[in-house]
N, C-alpha and C positions, 0 to 999 in steps of 0.2 A: 578509617578502620586499619588496624594493624595488619601487616601482610600475613598471608596464610603461612603457618609454620612458626610464626614468631612466638606463639604460646609455648612451643616445644623448648625454646631457649630458656624459659623459666626453670625447666627441669633438666637442663644440660648437665654434663659432668662437672663443669666449673661451678655452677650454682650449688649442686649437691655437695661438692667438696667444701665450699664456703660455709654451708649450713652445718655439715658434720664437724668441721674444724672449730666452728664457733661453739659447739657443744663442749668440746674437750678443752678449749682454751679457758673456759670459765668453771670447770669442775672444781679446781682448787680454790678459786675465789669464793664459791658457794660454801665450801667446807669450813673456811676460817672462822666465821662468827660462832659456829656451833662448837668449835674446838677450843675457844678461848678459856672456858672454865677448866678444861683439862690441862691447858698450859699453865694456868694460874696455880693449880694444885701441884703439878709435877715440878715446876721451876720456882715456886714460891713467889709469884708475881703479885703486885698490887693492882688495884683497879686502874690507877693512873698509867701504869706500865702497859696494861692491856689496851688502854685507849691509844697509847702511842703506837703499839703494834698494829692496831686497826686502822689508824689514820695515815701511817707512813706510805702504804701503797698509793693512796690518793695524792699525797704530796709529790711522790715520785712521778706519778702519771702526769700531773700538771706541769712539772719541770720538763719532762721528756716529750710531751705531746707534740709541740711544733717541730722539734728536731726529727721525730719519727715520721711525721708527715712529709718533711723535706726529703728525708732519705728514701721514703717509699716511692715518691715520684721519680727518683733517679734510679734506684735499684730494681724497682718492679715489685709487684705483690708476691710473686712466688718466692723470691729471695727473702723478703721480710717475714712472711708467714712461716717459712721453714726455719728461719733464725729464731722466731718467737717460740716455736715448739721445741727447738733444741735447748733453749734457755729454760723453758718450763720443765722439761724432763730432767735436766741436770739439777735444777733447783729443788724439785720434788725429791730427788734422791738425797740431796744434802739435808733437807728438812727431816726426812725419815731417819737419818743417822745423826742428827744434831746432838752433840755431847753436852752443850751448855746453852744458856739463853742468848749469848751474843751470836753464836753461829745460827741459832734458830731465827733471830730477828733479821739477820742479814739475808738468810735464805728466803724467808717469807717476804721480805721487802723486794727482793729480786723477782720472786714468783709473782708478786703483785704488779710488777712493771710489764709483764708479758703482754697484757691486753693492750697496752699503749703502743706496742710494736704491731700488734695484730690488727686492731680496729681500722686505722686509716687504710692499710693495704687491702684488707678484706672488703670493706665497703666500697672502696674505689674500684676494685676489680669487679665486684658484683654489678655496680652501676654501669661499667663500661661494656660488659659482654652481652647486655640485653638492650633491646630497643627502648627508647624513652617511654613508649606505651606500656612496657612491662616492668619498668624500674621498680615501682612500688611493690609489685607482686614478688619480684626477686629479693628485694631488700627485706620484705616481710618474712620470707622464708629464712633468710640469713639471721634476722633478729630472733626468730623462733628458736633457732639452734642455741643461741646464747642464753636465752631464758631457761631452756631445757637443761643446759649445763649447770646454771645456778641452782636449779631444783634437784638435779641428780646428785650433786655433791653432798649436800646435807642429808638427803633421803637415803644415801648409801651407808651413812654412819651407823644407824641403829643395827644394820645387818653385820657390818664389819666389826664394830666395837661391841655391840650388844649381844647379838645372836652367836656370832663366831668367837667373840671375846679375844680378838686379835690385837687390839690396841690402836691408838691413833696413828702411830708410825706406819703400820700396815695399811691404813687407809690411803696414805699417800702412795705407797708402793703399788697398791692394787690398781690404781688408775694410770700407771706409767705405760703399761703395754698398750691400752687403747690409744694413748697419746702417740706412741711410736707408730701405730697403724695409721693414725690420722696424718702424721708427718709423711708417711709413704705416699698417701693419696695426693698430698701437696706436690711432692717431687715429680708426680706424673702429669701435672698440669702443663698445658701448652703455654708458650709465651703469649702475653696479652695482645701483641700485634696480630697474632693468628686467630684469636678468639673474639676480638672486639668487633662491634657493629661496623658496617661499612663506612658510615659517616664519621666514625671516631678514629679510624686508622691513620688518616693524614695528620690529625691533631696529635696523636700519640707519637708520631714520627718526628714532630717538631721539637726543637730544644726547649727544655723547661725554663721559663723565665726565672731570673735570679732574685727578684724582689716581690714582696707581697702586695705592692701597690696595684699590680695587674689584676688582682682578684678581690681587693677590699672595696667592693661597692657598698652603697648604703644599705641595699637589701640584705647582704650577708652580715654586715655589722649589726643591724637591728635584729636579725634572726638569732645571732649569737646572744644578744641581750635578752631576747625572748626566752631562749633556751636556759640561760642562767637564772632568770627570775622564776620560771616554771619549775626548774629543778630544785630551787630552794623550798618550794611548797611540798613537792613530792618527797624529797629526801627527809624533810622534817618529820613527816608522818611515818615513813618506813623505818627510820632509826628508832623511834620510840613506840612503835606499834605493840611489840610484845609486852613492854612495861605497862602501857595504857590498858591493854586487855586484862592483865593480871591485877593491876592496882585499882583501876576505875571500873572496869566491867566485871571484875571478880572471877575471871576464868582461872583454872589451874594453869600453872606454868607449862605443863606438858601440852595442854590444849592450845594455849596461846602460841607455843612454838610450832605446833602442827599447822595452825592457820597461817602463821607467818610463812612457813615453807610452801604451803599449798598455793599461795598467791602467785608465786612465780610460774606455776604450771598454766595459769590462765593465758599467759602470753604465747604459749605454744600454739594455741588456737587463735587467739586474738590478733597476733602480729600478721600471720599470713592472710587472715580474713580482712584485716585493716588494709593490707596491701591491695587486695581486690577492690575495696571500696575507695581507696585513695586514687587508684587509676580510673575509677568510674566517675568520681566527683571532682577530681583534681586535688593534689596534695594539700594546698593551703586551705581550701574550703573544708576538706575532711578533717584536717588537723584542728581547725577552729571549732568545728561542730563536736568532735569527739572530746576535746578539752573542756568545752562548755558543759557538756553533759556529765563528764567526770566530776567537775567542780560542784554541780548541783547535787549529784549523788553523794559526794563527800559530806556535804552539809546535812543531807537527809540522814546519813549514817550517824553523824554527830548528834543529831536530835532524836535518834531512835531511843525509845524508852527501855528497851531490853537488849541483852547481849545477842540473842539470836537474830533480832532485827538488825542490829548494828553489823553483825557479820555478813548477813545477806546483802545489805546495801553497800558495804565496803567491798565485797567481792564484785558487785556490779560496777562500782567505781573503778576498781583495778582493771576490770575487763575493758572498760571504756578507755582507760589510759593505754592499755596494750593495743587497742585498735588504732591509736595514733602514732605508734612507733615507726611504722613503715613510711608514713607521710613525712615525719621528721627527717628521716634519712633521704627521702626523695627530694625534699626541699633543698638540702645541701647540694645534691647533684644538679639541681636546676640553677643554683646561685653561684656555682664555681665552674671555671673552665675545665674541660676534660683532662687536660695535661696537668692540672694542679689539683685534681680531685683528692689525692692522698692528703695534701695539705689542708684541703677543705674539711675533710672528716677529722683531721687532727685538731683543727680549730673548733669544730663542733664538740669534740669530747673535752676540750680544755676547760670551758666553764663548768661542765659537769664534774670534772675532777676537783676543781677549786671549791665548788659548792659542797661536794662530798666530804672534803676535808674540813670545811668551816661550819657546816650546818649542825653537826652533832653538838658542838660547843654552844652555838647560839640557841638551839632548841632546848638544850639542857638548862641554860640560864632562865629562859622563859618559863619552862616547866617548873623549875624550883620556886620561882617568884609568883607565878600566876596559876599553876596547876597544869597537869598534862592535857586536860581537855581543851585548854586555850590554844593548843597547837592546831586544832582543826580549823577554826575560823581564821587564824593567822595564815594557814596554808591556803585556804580559799581566797584570801585577799591577794596573796602572791599570784595565784592562778588567774584571777580577774585582771590584775595589772598586766600579766604576760599576754593575755588575750587582746587587751587594748593595743599593746605594742605590735602584736601580730597583725591585727586588722588595719591599723592606721599607718604603720611604719614599714612593714615588710612588703615589698613589691616583687613577687616571684616572676 
């Protein structure tokens, strides 16, 4: 049983700061897809150019993922997160004043790289300052902040652009002050050596190894493969969900967009709840169970005869996916040394970034040749393969 008082660590200042900052680090990420039509109109862009704008952050994240983890382990979470917010605030200011498409693309690409600096540092910090018994709970809260940010960004646009009629540039300016306040909370964090659990302090004080061989065990390698295969199925559906809803399920575009944005809100509840369940049943067991149930619900949604039934089962599937988020993060903590945890989380996000860049093109080819509905059984196939990898190859 966890020591008395260890539960309080889950709601410590450090964890609350990580959750809050995760909200605001993803505000601008969530806004971008909804603003692409406005960029197209104002700057006279083609669909191909919009695709490049959307994919460049993923490509940049893939390139910088490992370097950011390497630097995070040496400079510490506080420095990395403060740097991420400084770049985010500066880039948002440039986006809001972009005079031409070149400046806009550069600023948006830089803004998209911010999460690559943030994630390894934030997740490593979160996993270090709580006991192992509470890691999934704390990581679940952290992830909930990120999904809330993804939802708040696009949900704020109808108010800023529609009701207030202030334009998309003002939408970027409006979120700068909250980001500055989030940066201030980061600057008040204590150094990790003062906040880490007793058992981790000696490890943190040791020099960080200079090569990856010290952490590349078979368990971590296979878990990264599991992550990549699973992400392929998830991203394939998410990318084309609004199009599928409007063209196959015959929803209005506005209704399809509303459903698409609402899915992110499920993780605000699902991620912390999944953290509790992950700590109760152990991360690998809970991750396998939630992923299997999510796969089954995806196929039920695919076979649903009506749009309302599809929406209901798809929401249930998305909720099950969110219940496994904290277990994913806890698995990385269990598979990497404490002193290399920043690098561990950088490696975790690397396949996600690569898949995020490649999946839209692959899914688009499949959808054009075989129909949008084909993506659902294909995604389920990827999910089943990933579950087999998790069960037989990953030893936590």
